[in-house]
OpenMM code with the backbone's topology and positions (N, CA, C; nanometers):
from openmm import Vec3, app, unit

residues = "MET ALA TYR VAL ASN TRP ARG MET ARG ILE THR ILE SER ASP THR ARG GLN LEU VAL GLY THR PHE LEU ALA PHE ASP ARG HIS MET ASN LEU VAL LEU ALA ASP THR GLU GLU TYR ARG LYS VAL LYS GLY LYS LYS GLY ALA GLU GLU LYS GLU GLU LYS ARG VAL LEU GLY LEU VAL LEU LEU ARG GLY GLU ALA VAL ILE SER LEU SER ALA GLU ALA PRO PRO PRO PRO LYS VAL HIS THR THR ASN ARG PRO GLN THR GLU THR GLN PRO ARG ARG MET ARG ARG ILE VAL VAL TRP CYS PRO ARG".split()
positions = [
    Vec3(-10.9272, 4.0310, 1.7355),
    Vec3(-10.8483, 4.1412, 1.7672),
    Vec3(-10.9159, 4.2510, 1.7170),
    Vec3(-11.0095, 4.2522, 1.5753),
    Vec3(-11.0782, 4.3700, 1.5548),
    Vec3(-11.1302, 4.4526, 1.6129),
    Vec3(-11.1979, 4.4090, 1.7817),
    Vec3(-11.3177, 4.4637, 1.8070),
    Vec3(-11.1482, 4.5246, 1.9782),
    Vec3(-11.0313, 4.5231, 1.9710),
    Vec3(-10.9816, 4.5788, 2.0662),
    Vec3(-11.0275, 4.7304, 2.0835),
    Vec3(-11.0414, 4.8023, 2.1873),
    Vec3(-11.0568, 4.9295, 2.1863),
    Vec3(-11.1963, 4.9561, 2.1686),
    Vec3(-11.3048, 4.8647, 2.1342),
    Vec3(-11.4518, 4.8994, 2.1525),
    Vec3(-11.4618, 4.9257, 2.2957),
    Vec3(-11.6251, 4.9879, 2.2599),
    Vec3(-11.7088, 4.9408, 2.4027),
    Vec3(-11.8074, 4.8084, 2.3671),
    Vec3(-11.8039, 4.7323, 2.4453),
    Vec3(-11.8274, 4.5730, 2.4430),
    Vec3(-11.9390, 4.5999, 2.5852),
    Vec3(-12.0859, 4.5192, 2.5509),
    Vec3(-12.1613, 4.4854, 2.6586),
    Vec3(-12.1301, 4.3568, 2.6639),
    Vec3(-12.0992, 4.3150, 2.7569),
    Vec3(-12.0906, 4.1631, 2.8060),
    Vec3(-12.1974, 4.0878, 2.9033),
    Vec3(-12.2595, 3.9903, 2.8586),
    Vec3(-12.3576, 3.9340, 2.9660),
    Vec3(-12.2956, 3.8009, 3.0363),
    Vec3(-12.3023, 3.8193, 3.1371),
    Vec3(-12.2654, 3.7330, 3.2328),
    Vec3(-12.3679, 3.5673, 3.2449),
    Vec3(-12.3100, 3.4747, 3.3677),
    Vec3(-12.4125, 3.3947, 3.3163),
    Vec3(-12.5172, 3.4219, 3.4643),
    Vec3(-12.5103, 3.5290, 3.5418),
    Vec3(-12.5935, 3.5480, 3.6113),
    Vec3(-12.6906, 3.6547, 3.6147),
    Vec3(-12.6775, 3.6549, 3.4571),
    Vec3(-12.7636, 3.7639, 3.4018),
    Vec3(-12.7564, 3.9144, 3.3856),
    Vec3(-12.6118, 3.9259, 3.4816),
    Vec3(-12.5847, 4.0986, 3.4721),
    Vec3(-12.4880, 4.1168, 3.3498),
    Vec3(-12.5048, 4.2576, 3.3171),
    Vec3(-12.4478, 4.3061, 3.1980),
    Vec3(-12.3083, 4.4196, 3.2468),
    Vec3(-12.1963, 4.3794, 3.1482),
    Vec3(-12.0994, 4.4855, 3.1921),
    Vec3(-12.0726, 4.5463, 3.0849),
    Vec3(-12.0547, 4.6830, 3.0508),
    Vec3(-12.0300, 4.7551, 2.9778),
    Vec3(-11.8959, 4.8151, 2.9619),
    Vec3(-11.8168, 4.7551, 2.8822),
    Vec3(-11.6559, 4.8524, 2.9230),
    Vec3(-11.5578, 4.8818, 2.7957),
    Vec3(-11.4634, 4.9209, 2.7809),
    Vec3(-11.3807, 4.9032, 2.7091),
    Vec3(-11.2852, 4.8053, 2.6695),
    Vec3(-11.2802, 4.7060, 2.5955),
    Vec3(-11.2049, 4.5698, 2.5662),
    Vec3(-11.0852, 4.5800, 2.5368),
    Vec3(-11.0122, 4.5340, 2.6205),
    Vec3(-10.8728, 4.5434, 2.5893),
    Vec3(-10.7846, 4.4566, 2.5849),
    Vec3(-10.8247, 4.3095, 2.6088),
    Vec3(-10.7787, 4.1905, 2.6035),
    Vec3(-10.8512, 4.0304, 2.6331),
    Vec3(-10.7766, 3.9734, 2.5712),
    Vec3(-10.8501, 3.8202, 2.5797),
    Vec3(-10.7825, 3.7698, 2.5633),
    Vec3(-10.7823, 3.6173, 2.6211),
    Vec3(-10.6845, 3.5262, 2.6098),
    Vec3(-10.7684, 3.3924, 2.5364),
    Vec3(-10.6948, 3.2702, 2.5435),
    Vec3(-10.7529, 3.1435, 2.4849),
    Vec3(-10.8977, 3.0686, 2.5384),
    Vec3(-10.8912, 3.1245, 2.6602),
    Vec3(-11.0117, 3.0629, 2.7451),
    Vec3(-11.1247, 3.1932, 2.7908),
    Vec3(-11.1208, 3.2743, 2.6897),
    Vec3(-11.2118, 3.4016, 2.6716),
    Vec3(-11.1941, 3.4498, 2.8008),
    Vec3(-11.1270, 3.4697, 2.8901),
    Vec3(-11.0714, 3.5696, 3.0033),
    Vec3(-11.0342, 3.7039, 2.8828),
    Vec3(-11.1583, 3.7972, 2.9976),
    Vec3(-11.1419, 3.9617, 2.9109),
    Vec3(-11.0932, 4.0574, 3.0358),
    Vec3(-11.0209, 4.1257, 2.9513),
    Vec3(-11.0146, 4.2197, 3.0234),
    Vec3(-11.0658, 4.3841, 2.9692),
    Vec3(-11.1622, 4.4274, 3.0943),
    Vec3(-11.2510, 4.5746, 3.0074),
    Vec3(-11.1912, 4.6611, 3.1287),
    Vec3(-11.1862, 4.8139, 3.0857),
    Vec3(-11.1597, 4.9454, 3.1095),
    Vec3(-11.2593, 4.9900, 3.1386),
    Vec3(-11.2836, 5.1100, 3.2533),
    Vec3(-11.4058, 5.2248, 3.2250),
    Vec3(-11.5003, 5.1386, 3.2354),
    Vec3(-11.5448, 5.0143, 3.3512),
    Vec3(-11.6404, 4.9124, 3.2818),
    Vec3(-11.7592, 4.9427, 3.4019),
    Vec3(-11.8946, 4.9111, 3.3801),
    Vec3(-11.9899, 4.9813, 3.4531),
    Vec3(-12.0468, 4.8572, 3.4528),
    Vec3(-12.1447, 4.7979, 3.5699),
    Vec3(-12.2131, 4.7044, 3.5817),
    Vec3(-12.3487, 4.7139, 3.5701),
    Vec3(-12.4434, 4.6444, 3.5014),
    Vec3(-12.6459, 4.6785, 3.4985),
    Vec3(-12.6994, 4.5706, 3.5728),
    Vec3(-12.7568, 4.5894, 3.6856),
    Vec3(-12.8365, 4.4373, 3.7393),
    Vec3(-12.9684, 4.4588, 3.7336),
    Vec3(-13.0675, 4.3836, 3.7320),
    Vec3(-13.1913, 4.4697, 3.7462),
    Vec3(-13.2416, 4.3735, 3.8650),
    Vec3(-13.3425, 4.4617, 3.9488),
    Vec3(-13.3346, 4.4375, 4.0814),
    Vec3(-13.4993, 4.4678, 4.0932),
    Vec3(-13.5544, 4.3274, 4.1611),
    Vec3(-13.7012, 4.3415, 4.1911),
    Vec3(-13.7532, 4.4217, 4.2747),
    Vec3(-13.8251, 4.5197, 4.3039),
    Vec3(-13.8961, 4.6265, 4.3984),
    Vec3(-13.9408, 4.5151, 4.4914),
    Vec3(-13.9930, 4.5699, 4.6109),
    Vec3(-14.0422, 4.5303, 4.7451),
    Vec3(-14.2115, 4.4864, 4.6963),
    Vec3(-14.2744, 4.3920, 4.7136),
    Vec3(-14.3819, 4.3742, 4.7234),
    Vec3(-14.4431, 4.3984, 4.5648),
    Vec3(-14.4382, 4.3534, 4.5094),
    Vec3(-14.5063, 4.3587, 4.3466),
    Vec3(-14.4742, 4.4796, 4.2735),
    Vec3(-14.3876, 4.6106, 4.3129),
    Vec3(-14.3246, 4.6987, 4.2518),
    Vec3(-14.2427, 4.6504, 4.1251),
    Vec3(-14.2154, 4.7632, 4.0431),
    Vec3(-14.1734, 4.7134, 3.9201),
    Vec3(-14.0089, 4.7062, 3.9154),
    Vec3(-13.9520, 4.6165, 3.8483),
    Vec3(-13.8174, 4.5800, 3.8400),
    Vec3(-13.7332, 4.7308, 3.7821),
    Vec3(-13.6108, 4.7439, 3.8638),
    Vec3(-13.5623, 4.8751, 3.8890),
    Vec3(-13.4110, 4.8103, 3.7935),
    Vec3(-13.3283, 4.8920, 3.7347),
    Vec3(-13.1891, 4.8509, 3.6717),
    Vec3(-13.1187, 4.9305, 3.7666),
    Vec3(-13.0311, 4.8521, 3.8075),
    Vec3(-12.8991, 4.9193, 3.9004),
    Vec3(-12.7483, 4.9384, 3.8092),
    Vec3(-12.6929, 5.0659, 3.8201),
    Vec3(-12.5891, 5.0422, 3.7788),
    Vec3(-12.4807, 5.1303, 3.8763),
    Vec3(-12.3683, 5.0304, 3.8818),
    Vec3(-12.2386, 5.0529, 3.9271),
    Vec3(-12.1286, 5.0314, 3.8569),
    Vec3(-12.0222, 5.1549, 3.8453),
    Vec3(-11.8854, 5.1827, 3.8128),
    Vec3(-11.7980, 5.0744, 3.8739),
    Vec3(-11.7047, 5.0152, 3.8240),
    Vec3(-11.6198, 4.8941, 3.8468),
    Vec3(-11.4820, 4.9388, 3.8158),
    Vec3(-11.4776, 5.0075, 3.7008),
    Vec3(-11.3192, 5.0545, 3.6615),
    Vec3(-11.2528, 4.9089, 3.6048),
    Vec3(-11.1371, 4.8829, 3.6320),
    Vec3(-11.0815, 4.8018, 3.5474),
    Vec3(-11.0873, 4.6897, 3.6179),
    Vec3(-11.1503, 4.5812, 3.5076),
    Vec3(-11.2039, 4.4033, 3.5333),
    Vec3(-11.1120, 4.3292, 3.4510),
    Vec3(-11.0909, 4.2377, 3.5684),
    Vec3(-11.0867, 4.1016, 3.4428),
    Vec3(-11.1813, 3.9697, 3.4605),
    Vec3(-11.2590, 3.9519, 3.3591),
    Vec3(-11.3691, 3.8736, 3.3642),
    Vec3(-11.3369, 3.7290, 3.3194),
    Vec3(-11.3422, 3.6358, 3.4311),
    Vec3(-11.3425, 3.4904, 3.3392),
    Vec3(-11.4325, 3.4489, 3.3053),
    Vec3(-11.3371, 3.3959, 3.1690),
    Vec3(-11.3885, 3.3659, 3.0274),
    Vec3(-11.5646, 3.2858, 3.0607),
    Vec3(-11.5575, 3.1598, 3.1738),
    Vec3(-11.6570, 3.0979, 3.2206),
    Vec3(-11.7477, 3.1313, 3.1953),
    Vec3(-11.7708, 3.2373, 3.2826),
    Vec3(-11.9070, 3.3107, 3.3067),
    Vec3(-11.9259, 3.3820, 3.1582),
    Vec3(-11.8948, 3.4178, 3.0636),
    Vec3(-11.9242, 3.4807, 2.9841),
    Vec3(-12.0330, 3.4104, 2.8708),
    Vec3(-12.1349, 3.5017, 2.8418),
    Vec3(-12.3076, 3.4353, 2.8084),
    Vec3(-12.2829, 3.4841, 2.6503),
    Vec3(-12.2404, 3.6225, 2.6297),
    Vec3(-12.2449, 3.6682, 2.4904),
    Vec3(-12.1827, 3.8128, 2.5140),
    Vec3(-12.1070, 3.8552, 2.3905),
    Vec3(-12.0481, 4.0008, 2.3975),
    Vec3(-12.1238, 4.0506, 2.2331),
    Vec3(-12.1266, 4.1618, 2.2955),
    Vec3(-12.1901, 4.2939, 2.1533),
    Vec3(-12.1481, 4.3865, 2.1719),
    Vec3(-12.1023, 4.4682, 2.0428),
    Vec3(-12.0255, 4.5798, 2.0085),
    Vec3(-12.1153, 4.6907, 2.0441),
    Vec3(-12.0845, 4.7525, 2.1339),
    Vec3(-12.1912, 4.8813, 2.1847),
    Vec3(-12.1362, 4.9971, 2.0912),
    Vec3(-12.0205, 5.0478, 2.0683),
    Vec3(-11.9226, 5.1443, 2.0034),
    Vec3(-11.7847, 5.1440, 1.9519),
    Vec3(-11.7769, 5.2223, 1.8513),
    Vec3(-11.6304, 5.2082, 1.8156),
    Vec3(-11.5405, 5.2713, 1.9004),
    Vec3(-11.4389, 5.2140, 1.8762),
    Vec3(-11.3028, 5.3273, 1.9640),
    Vec3(-11.3032, 5.4595, 1.9269),
    Vec3(-11.2416, 5.5769, 1.9955),
    Vec3(-11.2944, 5.6897, 1.9768),
    Vec3(-11.2075, 5.7541, 1.8652),
    Vec3(-11.1978, 5.8302, 1.7910),
    Vec3(-11.0761, 5.8499, 1.6716),
    Vec3(-10.9561, 5.8852, 1.7489),
    Vec3(-10.8329, 5.8566, 1.7175),
    Vec3(-10.6984, 5.8910, 1.7580),
    Vec3(-10.7115, 6.0477, 1.7632),
    Vec3(-10.6094, 6.1067, 1.8843),
    Vec3(-10.5957, 6.2302, 1.8670),
    Vec3(-10.4544, 6.2640, 1.9044),
    Vec3(-10.4170, 6.3394, 1.8244),
    Vec3(-10.2545, 6.3469, 1.7913),
    Vec3(-10.2146, 6.4488, 1.8922),
    Vec3(-10.1198, 6.4127, 2.0179),
    Vec3(-10.0489, 6.4593, 2.1170),
    Vec3(-9.9121, 6.4879, 2.0920),
    Vec3(-9.8563, 6.5678, 2.1792),
    Vec3(-9.7170, 6.5617, 2.1954),
    Vec3(-9.7003, 6.4685, 2.2676),
    Vec3(-9.5452, 6.3923, 2.3053),
    Vec3(-9.5313, 6.3268, 2.3880),
    Vec3(-9.4126, 6.3662, 2.4798),
    Vec3(-9.4622, 6.4436, 2.5495),
    Vec3(-9.4263, 6.5322, 2.6838),
    Vec3(-9.4069, 6.4345, 2.8029),
    Vec3(-9.2435, 6.4256, 2.8647),
    Vec3(-9.2310, 6.3249, 2.9844),
    Vec3(-9.3084, 6.3874, 3.0673),
    Vec3(-9.3742, 6.2972, 3.1851),
    Vec3(-9.4461, 6.3545, 3.2997),
    Vec3(-9.3815, 6.4352, 3.3722),
    Vec3(-9.3909, 6.5287, 3.4095),
    Vec3(-9.3496, 6.5821, 3.5419),
    Vec3(-9.3722, 6.5495, 3.6790),
    Vec3(-9.2774, 6.5656, 3.7585),
    Vec3(-9.2834, 6.5615, 3.9316),
    Vec3(-9.4471, 6.6454, 3.9932),
    Vec3(-9.4416, 6.7485, 3.9389),
    Vec3(-9.5830, 6.8200, 3.9515),
    Vec3(-9.6983, 6.7229, 3.9277),
    Vec3(-9.7133, 6.6621, 3.8212),
    Vec3(-9.7894, 6.6002, 3.7908),
    Vec3(-9.8877, 6.4578, 3.8783),
    Vec3(-9.9941, 6.4728, 3.9202),
    Vec3(-9.9689, 6.3258, 4.0047),
    Vec3(-9.9995, 6.2003, 3.9453),
    Vec3(-9.9745, 6.0887, 3.9595),
    Vec3(-10.0138, 5.9497, 3.9057),
    Vec3(-10.1093, 5.9246, 3.9350),
    Vec3(-10.1690, 5.8785, 3.8070),
    Vec3(-10.2994, 5.7876, 3.8382),
    Vec3(-10.3121, 5.6748, 3.8701),
    Vec3(-10.3779, 5.6364, 4.0000),
    Vec3(-10.3862, 5.4882, 4.0157),
    Vec3(-10.5205, 5.4218, 3.9711),
    Vec3(-10.5119, 5.2930, 3.9456),
    Vec3(-10.6402, 5.2500, 3.8892),
    Vec3(-10.7177, 5.1454, 4.0077),
    Vec3(-10.8467, 5.1224, 4.0192),
    Vec3(-10.8485, 5.0186, 4.1214),
    Vec3(-10.9112, 4.8726, 4.0167),
    Vec3(-10.8196, 4.7827, 4.0485),
    Vec3(-10.8516, 4.6362, 3.9834),
    Vec3(-10.9626, 4.5689, 4.0615),
    Vec3(-11.0668, 4.5295, 3.9550),
    Vec3(-11.1479, 4.4366, 4.0205),
    Vec3(-11.1361, 4.3238, 3.9729),
    Vec3(-11.1289, 4.2092, 3.9962),
    Vec3(-11.1499, 4.0552, 3.9606),
    Vec3(-11.2563, 3.9766, 3.9524),
    Vec3(-11.3118, 3.9678, 3.9033),
    Vec3(-11.4483, 3.9223, 3.8710),
    Vec3(-11.4744, 3.7373, 3.8364),
    Vec3(-11.5384, 3.6988, 3.9308),
    Vec3(-11.5390, 3.5571, 3.9043),
    Vec3(-11.6539, 3.5105, 3.9958),
    Vec3(-11.8122, 3.5322, 3.8792),
    Vec3(-11.9285, 3.4933, 3.9611),
    Vec3(-11.9325, 3.3609, 4.0039),
    Vec3(-11.9934, 3.2936, 4.0960),
    Vec3(-11.9952, 3.1652, 4.0993),
    Vec3(-12.1418, 3.1266, 4.0418),
] * unit.nanometer
topology = app.Topology()
chain = topology.addChain("A")
for resn in residues:
    res = topology.addResidue(resn, chain)
    for name in ("N", "CA", "C"):
        topology.addAtom(name, app.Element.getBySymbol(name[0]), res)
Protein backbone atom coordinates (compact mmCIF):
# COMPACT_ATOMS: atom_id res chain seq x y z
CA MET A 1 0.00 0.00 0.00
CA ALA A 2 2.97 2.32 0.48
CA TYR A 3 3.50 2.71 -3.29
CA VAL A 4 -0.06 3.52 -4.40
CA ASN A 5 -0.02 6.59 -6.69
CA TRP A 6 3.73 6.25 -7.34
CA ARG A 7 5.12 6.06 -10.89
CA MET A 8 6.29 2.47 -11.25
CA ARG A 9 8.34 0.60 -13.87
CA ILE A 10 7.14 -2.98 -14.39
CA THR A 11 9.07 -5.55 -16.41
CA ILE A 12 6.89 -8.29 -17.87
CA SER A 13 7.74 -11.80 -19.03
CA ASP A 14 8.35 -10.89 -22.69
CA THR A 15 10.96 -8.22 -21.67
CA ARG A 16 8.69 -5.23 -22.33
CA GLN A 17 8.55 -2.54 -19.68
CA LEU A 18 5.50 -0.59 -18.60
CA VAL A 19 5.74 2.73 -16.77
CA GLY A 20 2.57 4.04 -15.14
CA THR A 21 0.90 5.33 -12.01
CA PHE A 22 0.32 2.40 -9.65
CA LEU A 23 -3.35 2.46 -8.59
CA ALA A 24 -4.21 -0.99 -7.20
CA PHE A 25 -3.22 -4.65 -6.83
CA ASP A 26 -4.73 -7.88 -5.53
CA ARG A 27 -3.53 -11.13 -3.98
CA HIS A 28 -2.61 -12.54 -7.42
CA MET A 29 -0.37 -9.50 -8.05
CA ASN A 30 -2.69 -8.25 -10.81
CA LEU A 31 -1.90 -4.56 -11.21
CA VAL A 32 -3.89 -1.51 -12.27
CA LEU A 33 -1.80 1.28 -13.82
CA ALA A 34 -2.92 4.69 -15.08
CA ASP A 35 -1.27 6.89 -17.73
CA THR A 36 0.79 3.90 -18.81
CA GLU A 37 3.50 3.86 -21.45
CA GLU A 38 5.01 0.71 -22.96
CA TYR A 39 8.70 0.48 -23.88
CA ARG A 40 10.09 -2.31 -26.02
CA LYS A 41 13.35 -2.92 -27.85
CA VAL A 42 13.18 -3.55 -31.59
CA LYS A 43 16.01 -4.95 -33.69
CA GLY A 44 16.88 -2.98 -36.79
CA LYS A 45 17.09 -4.48 -40.28
CA LYS A 46 20.28 -6.32 -41.26
CA GLY A 47 22.42 -5.72 -38.21
CA ALA A 48 21.32 -2.19 -37.44
CA GLU A 49 21.36 -1.23 -33.79
CA GLU A 50 18.42 -1.83 -31.43
CA LYS A 51 15.88 0.95 -30.99
CA GLU A 52 13.51 1.47 -28.10
CA GLU A 53 9.92 2.11 -29.13
CA LYS A 54 7.42 3.85 -26.89
CA ARG A 55 3.64 3.40 -27.04
CA VAL A 56 1.00 5.11 -24.90
CA LEU A 57 -1.52 2.64 -23.43
CA GLY A 58 -3.48 4.67 -20.86
CA LEU A 59 -5.31 2.68 -18.16
CA VAL A 60 -4.00 -0.91 -17.94
CA LEU A 61 -5.00 -4.04 -16.03
CA LEU A 62 -1.89 -6.24 -15.97
CA ARG A 63 -2.13 -9.94 -15.12
CA GLY A 64 0.11 -10.77 -12.16
CA GLU A 65 1.43 -13.93 -13.81
CA ALA A 66 3.29 -11.78 -16.36
CA VAL A 67 5.03 -9.53 -13.81
CA ILE A 68 8.78 -10.12 -13.44
CA SER A 69 9.82 -7.04 -11.46
CA LEU A 70 8.54 -3.74 -10.06
CA SER A 71 10.60 -0.64 -9.35
CA ALA A 72 9.65 2.84 -8.19
CA GLU A 73 10.29 5.62 -10.73
CA ALA A 74 8.95 8.66 -8.87
CA PRO A 75 6.87 9.49 -5.79
CA PRO A 76 3.32 10.76 -6.16
CA PRO A 77 2.94 14.45 -6.99
CA PRO A 78 2.26 16.75 -4.03
CA LYS A 79 -1.40 17.26 -3.18
CA VAL A 80 -2.88 20.47 -4.50
CA HIS A 81 -5.74 22.00 -2.55
CA THR A 82 -8.71 22.63 -4.82
CA THR A 83 -12.26 23.63 -4.21
CA ASN A 84 -14.95 21.01 -4.63
CA ARG A 85 -17.11 22.58 -7.28
CA PRO A 86 -19.81 20.45 -8.87
CA GLN A 87 -19.29 19.64 -12.54
CA THR A 88 -21.56 21.69 -14.76
CA GLU A 89 -23.22 20.48 -17.93
CA THR A 90 -21.00 22.72 -20.05
CA GLN A 91 -17.86 20.84 -19.02
CA PRO A 92 -17.16 17.75 -21.16
CA ARG A 93 -16.91 14.40 -19.45
CA ARG A 94 -13.61 12.56 -19.76
CA MET A 95 -13.64 9.13 -21.31
CA ARG A 96 -10.80 6.70 -20.69
CA ARG A 97 -9.70 3.82 -22.81
CA ILE A 98 -9.10 0.65 -20.80
CA VAL A 99 -6.53 -1.88 -21.99
CA VAL A 100 -6.58 -5.39 -20.52
CA TRP A 101 -3.05 -6.73 -20.78
CA CYS A 102 -2.54 -10.49 -20.97
CA PRO A 103 0.76 -11.44 -22.71
CA ARG A 104 1.21 -15.03 -23.73
